[in-house]
C-alpha positions in Angstrom: 0.0 0.0 0.0 2.8 2.4 0.8 4.6 1.6 -2.4 1.3 2.4 -4.3 0.9 5.7 -2.5 4.6 6.7 -3.3 4.1 5.8 -7.0 0.8 7.9 -7.2 2.6 10.9 -5.6 5.4 10.6 -8.1 2.9 10.6 -11.0 1.2 13.7 -9.6 4.4 15.6 -9.2 5.6 14.7 -12.7 2.3 15.7 -14.2 2.0 19.0 -12.5 4.5 21.0 -14.6 3.0 19.8 -17.8 -0.6 20.6 -16.7 0.6 24.1 -15.5 2.2 24.6 -18.9 -1.0 23.5 -20.6 -3.1 25.8 -18.4 -0.8 28.8 -19.2 -1.5 28.3 -22.8 -5.3 28.5 -22.3 -5.2 32.1 -21.0 -3.8 35.4 -22.2 -1.1 36.7 -19.9 -2.4 39.4 -17.6 -1.7 43.0 -18.6 1.1 44.8 -17.0 0.5 47.2 -14.1 -0.6 50.6 -15.5 -2.0 49.2 -18.7 -4.9 50.9 -20.4 -6.7 50.5 -23.7 -7.6 53.0 -26.5 -9.0 52.9 -30.0 -9.4 55.5 -32.8 -12.6 56.1 -34.8 -12.4 58.6 -37.6 -10.7 59.4 -40.9 -7.1 58.7 -41.5 -4.8 57.3 -38.8 -3.2 58.3 -35.5 -0.3 57.2 -33.4 0.2 57.3 -29.7 3.9 57.3 -29.3 4.9 54.0 -31.1 1.4 52.5 -31.1 -0.6 52.8 -34.3 -4.3 53.5 -33.9 -5.2 52.9 -37.5 -7.5 50.0 -36.6 -10.7 50.2 -34.6 -9.8 47.6 -32.0 -8.6 48.8 -28.6 -4.8 48.8 -28.4 -3.0 48.4 -25.1 -0.8 51.4 -23.9 0.5 52.5 -20.6 -1.3 55.1 -18.5 -0.1 58.7 -18.6 -0.4 61.9 -20.5 -0.1 62.0 -24.3 -0.2 64.6 -27.1 -1.9 63.4 -30.3 -2.3 65.4 -33.5 -4.1 65.0 -36.8 -3.7 67.8 -39.4 -4.4 70.9 -37.5 -6.1 69.2 -34.6 -4.1 68.7 -31.4 -5.2 67.1 -28.2 -3.6 66.6 -24.8 -5.1 63.4 -23.2 -4.7 61.7 -19.9 -5.3 57.9 -19.7 -5.9 56.1 -16.5 -4.9 52.5 -15.8 -7.5 49.8 -16.4 -9.9 52.0 -18.4 -11.0 51.9 -22.0 -11.1 55.0 -24.3 -12.4 56.0 -27.7 -10.6 58.8 -29.5 -12.6 60.2 -32.3 -12.3 62.9 -35.0 -15.9 62.5 -36.2 -18.4 65.2 -35.9 -16.0 68.2 -35.5 -12.6 69.6 -36.2 -11.1 68.6 -32.9 -10.1 65.2 -31.5 -12.4 64.0 -28.8 -11.6 61.5 -26.0 -14.4 59.5 -24.5 -14.2 57.1 -21.5 -15.9 53.9 -22.5 -18.1 51.8 -20.1 -17.0 48.3 -19.2 -19.2 45.3 -19.1 -19.6 44.2 -15.4 -21.9 41.3 -15.8 -20.4 38.7 -18.2 -23.8 37.0 -18.5 -25.2 40.1 -20.3 -24.2 41.9 -23.4 -23.7 45.6 -23.6 -24.7 48.2 -26.2 -23.0 51.6 -26.4 -24.3 54.4 -28.6 -22.0 57.2 -29.7 -23.4 60.5 -31.0 -20.9 62.1 -33.5 -23.6 63.9 -35.4 -25.0 67.5 -35.3 -28.1 66.3 -33.5 -28.4 67.4 -29.8 -29.5 64.0 -28.6 -30.0 60.5 -30.0 -31.8 57.5 -28.8 -31.2 53.8 -29.5 -34.5 51.9 -29.8 -35.9 48.7 -31.1 -36.7 49.0 -34.8 -40.4 48.5 -34.1 -40.3 51.5 -31.8 -41.7 49.6 -28.8 -38.7 50.0 -26.5 -36.1 52.7 -25.9 -32.8 51.0 -25.1 -30.5 54.0 -24.6 -31.9 57.6 -24.4 -30.6 61.1 -24.7 -27.0 60.6 -25.8 -25.7 64.2 -26.4 -23.2 65.4 -29.0 -19.7 64.0 -28.7 -20.8 61.7 -25.9 -21.7 58.0 -25.4 -24.4 56.1 -23.6 -24.7 52.5 -22.7 -27.0 49.7 -21.4 -26.5 46.1 -20.4 -29.1 43.8 -22.1 -30.0 40.2 -22.4 -28.2 38.2 -25.2 -30.9 38.0 -27.7 -31.6 38.5 -31.5 -32.7 42.2 -31.9 -33.1 44.7 -34.6 -32.2 48.3 -33.5 -32.5 51.7 -34.8 -31.1 55.2 -34.1 -33.9 57.8 -33.4 -34.6 61.4 -32.4 -37.7 61.8 -30.1 -39.1 58.5 -31.3 -38.5 59.2 -35.0 -36.3 56.6 -36.6 -33.5 58.2 -38.7 -31.6 55.0 -39.5 -32.0 51.3 -38.9 -29.3 48.7 -38.1 -29.1 45.1 -39.3 -30.5 42.4 -37.1 -28.0 41.4 -34.5 -27.4 38.3 -32.5 -26.1 39.6 -29.2 -23.6 37.4 -27.4 -23.2 37.2 -23.7 -20.0 38.8 -22.4 -19.6 41.0 -25.6 -19.9 44.8 -26.1 -21.3 46.4 -29.3 -20.7 50.0 -30.4 -23.2 51.9 -32.5 -21.4 54.8 -34.2 -23.7 57.5 -35.3 -22.2 60.2 -37.6 -23.1 62.7 -40.2 -25.1 66.0 -40.4 -28.5 67.1 -41.5 -30.5 64.4 -43.2 -27.3 62.3 -44.0 -27.0 60.5 -40.7 -25.5 57.0 -40.7 -25.0 54.4 -38.0 -22.4 51.6 -38.0 -22.7 48.7 -35.6 -19.5 46.8 -34.6 -18.5 44.3 -32.0 -15.8 45.6 -29.8 -12.4 43.9 -30.0 -9.2 44.2 -28.0 -5.7 43.6 -29.3 -4.3 40.4 -27.9 -0.6 40.7 -26.7 1.9 38.4 -28.4 
């Protein structure tokens, strides 16, 4: 019996490093202390020191103060650790930094509406007009709401009047979706995209 116990213990000890190595491959490494995430939405491209923000995914940078410029627009921004940001050049001549909400309940999905139009306030509603999902998002701001992961067709509206509809969407639990409204006058468009974050090598 003692010999069998020793043999079992040896097997467990031998197997532990391999299992640990296997587990390490299942998960992305934790971000470094002071890490934060930022993306750029707009025309052209931007760089934050040596990080290119040409794509719409969130890119990992370190907290701190940065100066960014595009053509004649210059912005001094401060990024805090652990937060997500959207930097945009839509809807104005200046660069605008918004702090983005984070999904606290992974059993839900999150919708985030951005108003980069000339309209004073936008709503996100169901396309049939029966439910207001997000209300009163002002110019150069965002608004959010956690929802159940369901199939839904949404629309951007002003005071209940639909100005543009979105394609039907299958919301997934634990995911965040951005609705980017831009344009002026009667030429308002809305683009829906699922948020993605750059994965470190």
